[in-house]
Every structure is written in C-alpha cells, then in structure tokens.
C-alpha positions in Angstrom: 1.5 3.0 -2.3 -1.5 2.8 0.0 -1.1 2.0 3.7 -2.6 -1.3 5.1 -6.1 -0.7 6.2 -6.8 -0.8 10.0 -10.6 -0.6 9.6 -12.4 -3.5 11.1 -15.5 -4.4 9.0 -18.7 -5.7 10.7 -18.9 -9.4 10.4 -15.2 -9.8 9.8 -12.4 -10.9 12.1 -10.2 -8.3 13.6 -6.5 -8.1 12.6 -5.6 -9.6 16.0 -7.9 -12.5 15.4 -6.5 -13.0 11.9 -3.0 -13.0 13.3 -3.9 -15.6 15.9 -5.4 -17.8 13.2 -2.3 -17.5 11.0 -0.1 -18.5 13.9 -2.5 -21.4 14.8 -2.3 -22.9 11.2 1.4 -22.3 11.0 1.8 -24.5 14.2 -0.5 -27.1 12.8 1.6 -27.3 9.6 4.7 -27.4 11.8 6.3 -24.5 9.9 8.7 -21.9 11.1 8.1 -18.2 10.4 11.0 -18.3 8.0 9.5 -21.3 6.1 6.0 -19.7 5.9 7.3 -16.4 4.8 9.4 -18.0 2.1 6.4 -20.0 0.8 4.3 -16.8 0.8 6.9 -14.7 -0.9 7.0 -12.1 1.9 9.6 -11.1 4.6 9.7 -12.7 8.0 9.1 -9.3 9.5 5.9 -8.9 7.5 4.7 -12.3 8.8 5.6 -11.4 12.3 3.6 -8.1 12.1 0.6 -10.2 10.8 0.8 -12.6 13.7 1.0 -9.8 16.2 -2.3 -8.4 14.8 -1.0 -5.4 13.0 -2.9 -4.2 9.9 -1.9 -5.6 6.5 -3.1 -5.6 3.0 -5.6 -8.3 2.2 -3.4 -9.5 -0.7 -0.6 -10.2 1.8 -3.0 -12.2 4.1 -4.1 -14.2 1.1 -0.5 -15.1 0.2 0.0 -16.4 3.7 -3.2 -18.4 3.6 -2.1 -20.0 0.4 1.3 -20.8 1.9 -0.5 -22.5 4.8 -3.0 -24.3 2.5 -5.9 -22.5 4.1 -9.0 -21.2 2.2 -8.3 -17.4 2.4 -11.8 -16.2 3.4 -11.6 -18.6 6.3 -9.2 -16.3 8.1 -11.7 -13.4 7.9 -14.7 -15.3 9.4 -16.2 -13.9 12.6 -15.6 -16.1 15.6 -19.1 -17.6 15.7 -18.7 -19.0 12.2 -15.1 -20.0 12.6 -15.9 -22.1 15.7 -19.1 -23.7 14.3 -18.8 -27.5 14.2 -20.7 -27.9 11.0 -21.3 -26.3 7.6 -24.3 -26.5 5.3 -23.7 -26.3 1.5 -26.8 -25.0 -0.3 -27.4 -25.6 -4.0 -26.6 -22.0 -5.0 -23.6 -21.5 -2.8 -21.0 -23.0 -5.1 -21.0 -22.1 -8.8 -19.7 -24.2 -11.7 -16.4 -23.2 -13.3 -15.0 -24.3 -16.7 -11.7 -26.1 -16.6 -9.5 -28.0 -19.1 -9.9 -25.3 -21.9 -9.4 -27.0 -25.3 -9.9 -24.1 -27.7 -10.9 -20.4 -27.9 -14.6 -19.6 -27.9 -15.7 -17.0 -30.4 -18.0 -14.1 -29.4 -18.1 -11.7 -26.5 -21.1 -12.9 -24.6 -20.2 -15.0 -21.6 -22.1 -18.3 -21.5 -24.3 -19.2 -18.5 -22.4 -22.2 -17.4 -24.6 -22.6 -14.3 -27.1 -24.1 -16.8 -26.6 -27.8 -17.4 -27.7 -27.4 -21.0 -25.1 -24.7 -21.7 -22.3 -26.8 -20.1 -23.4 -29.7 -22.3 -23.4 -27.5 -25.4 -19.9 -26.0 -24.7 -18.5 -29.4 -23.8 -20.0 -31.0 -26.9 -18.5 -28.3 -29.1 -15.1 -29.0 -27.7 -14.4 -25.6 -25.9 -13.9 -27.2 -22.5 -13.0 -30.7 -21.4 -14.6 -30.5 -18.0 -16.5 -28.3 -15.6 -15.9 -28.3 -11.8 -18.1 -27.2 -9.0 -15.8 -26.7 -6.0 -17.5 -26.9 -2.6 -15.7 -24.5 -0.2 -15.0 -25.9 3.3 -14.5 -23.3 6.0 -14.7 -25.5 9.1 -11.9 -24.8 11.6 -8.8 -26.9 10.9 -10.5 -28.7 7.9 -8.0 -29.8 5.3 -10.6 -31.0 2.7 -11.0 -29.8 -0.8 -14.3 -31.1 -2.2 -15.9 -30.7 -5.6 -18.2 -32.2 -8.2 -16.9 -32.5 -11.8 -18.4 -33.2 -15.2 -16.2 -34.6 -18.0 -16.8 -34.0 -21.7 -13.5 -34.5 -23.6 -9.9 -35.7 -23.2 -7.6 -33.1 -21.6 -4.1 -34.2 -22.3 -2.3 -31.9 -19.8 -1.4 -33.8 -16.6 -1.8 -32.0 -13.2 -0.2 -32.3 -9.8 -1.1 -31.0 -6.4 -0.3 -31.7 -2.7 -2.4 -34.1 -0.7 -4.4 -37.3 -1.1 -7.2 -37.4 -3.7 -10.3 -39.5 -3.7 -12.6 -39.8 -6.7 -16.1 -41.4 -6.7 -18.0 -41.9 -9.9 -21.6 -40.9 -9.5 -22.6 -41.3 -13.2 -21.1 -42.8 -16.3 -17.5 -44.1 -16.8 -14.3 -42.2 -16.4 -10.7 -43.1 -17.4 -8.2 -41.8 -14.8 -4.6 -41.5 -16.0 -2.1 -41.8 -13.1 1.5 -41.6 -14.1 1.9 -44.0 -17.0 -1.2 -46.1 -16.0 -4.9 -45.8 -17.0 -7.7 -46.9 -14.8 -11.3 -47.3 -16.0 -13.9 -46.4 -13.3 -17.6 -47.1 -13.6 -20.5 -45.7 -11.7 -20.3 -46.6 -8.0 -16.5 -47.2 -8.2 -13.8 -45.1 -6.7 -10.0 -44.5 -6.6 -7.6 -42.9 -4.1 -4.2 -41.7 -5.1 -1.5 -39.2 -4.1 -2.0 -35.9 -5.9 1.7 -35.4 -6.4 1.6 -38.1 -9.1 0.8 -36.6 -12.5 -2.8 -37.3 -13.4 -5.9 -36.3 -15.4 -9.3 -37.6 -16.3 -11.5 -38.1 -19.4 -14.8 -39.7 -20.4 -14.5 -43.4 -21.2 -16.8 -42.8 -24.2 -17.6 -39.8 -26.4 -20.4 -37.6 -24.9 -23.2 -37.0 -27.3 -25.0 -33.7 -27.5 -27.7 -33.7 -24.8 -26.3 -36.8 -23.1 -25.6 -36.5 -19.3 -21.7 -36.5 -19.0 -19.7 -38.7 -16.7 -19.8 -37.1 -13.2 -17.8 -37.6 -10.1 -17.3 -36.4 -6.5 -13.7 -35.3 -5.8 -12.2 -35.1 -2.3 -8.7 -33.9 -1.6 -7.1 -34.3 1.8 -4.8 -31.3 1.4 -2.8 -31.7 4.6 -1.9 -35.4 3.9 1.7 -36.1 3.3 3.2 -39.2 1.6 5.8 -41.2 3.5 8.3 -43.2 1.5 8.9 -46.7 2.8 
C-alpha cells in the first residue's frame, strides 16, 4: 500500500489549508467529527489527521468532501481562487453528459455528445432519455448545484437527492413527476420542490429527429433542509 503523498503541487492548496477547509465546512454543516467520519466511511482518527493538515490520499479527501456535500476540487483550490467572490462559466468549461440510459448502444466508437446533432441522434434512437450539462460552482461556501438539461424520452426510474430543486423551462414543454403527481411545465414556467421526494422528468411530446428538445435550467440548493410542520 502506498503512503499518502506529502508533495505540494504548484497551484494546489497545501495539506494544512485542505484540513482547515474541511474543518470549516464541517462546522458550517454542524457536524461532529464522528458524524462526518461515518458519512465518509473513514475512521475518526483519519479525519482528525486530515483536519490537522497531515498528508492523506486524495481518494480519502474526496470521500470527506462528498460527506460534507462539497465539490471535491474546491478543497484543492489555491487561496486566491477559493477567496474570489465570483466565478465565470465559459462555454467550453462544462461538458455534456448522457443520463437516463435506456438501452445499450452497439459499436465501440464513443459518440461526440458535445455536438447537439449527435445528442439529438442518440436521443431520437432511444439510447438516452436525457443529457445534462452540470455547471460546477466552486465559490467559497456555495451550496448550489447548477446544470442545463435536454430531454428526449421518458425515463421511468425515479430519483432522490438532498436539498431544494428549482427547474426553469427554457424551451419546449416538460412533464415533471413528483411523488404520485405529474406537473406540465411550458416554456417560461418553473417549479420548486424538495429533492428528497421521488421525481423524474420527460418531454411532454415525442421529440422528432432534428427537432430541438425540451430544455431546462436546473438549480439545486444542496444545503437546504426540509422542516416538517
């Protein structure tokens, strides 16, 4: 087994800085070391070593980041980027990813899903129900998950996640299933709901080959918690 690396890379936060940030987010989340370690699947001693700035495997740091609901690369940012009060998102910074896989695709050549025509072709052929372009937020203490999504087909599997979700339809019409209810949203309309409620999305109408698919902006407030009345 290899030992944790103690080498500090240029343009990357030091182990001490990473430890301070882990402790910072743990306090924001109001979590004890025991709770955080349990969520991350590591020992309390390992977490304590991390917070004290001792070297650790990157995979361990990523487990802790996930437990704290922090985008992992955020912990490694140099101070000047971590403290910056804004973040610009360029067109090429955030690639598209296929989601809602419906069936296996034959062939060994990977499709270029950064091409709108190729996403449309794959969606029309029924290989994927949707494509998502997540926009990574690395602002200090930000709890937002943002993305753009295109919908091509019905994906029957319901999903759940922590936090509050906001959906704004930028093109077309989308049916959102929330629990046992279905809500039709048209262009310019929006919906907000708790992500813990099982939900999914689908086009309101079949998408023809070459037709622009229904598209939406998704925003998830990851740190929000639901209070039962």
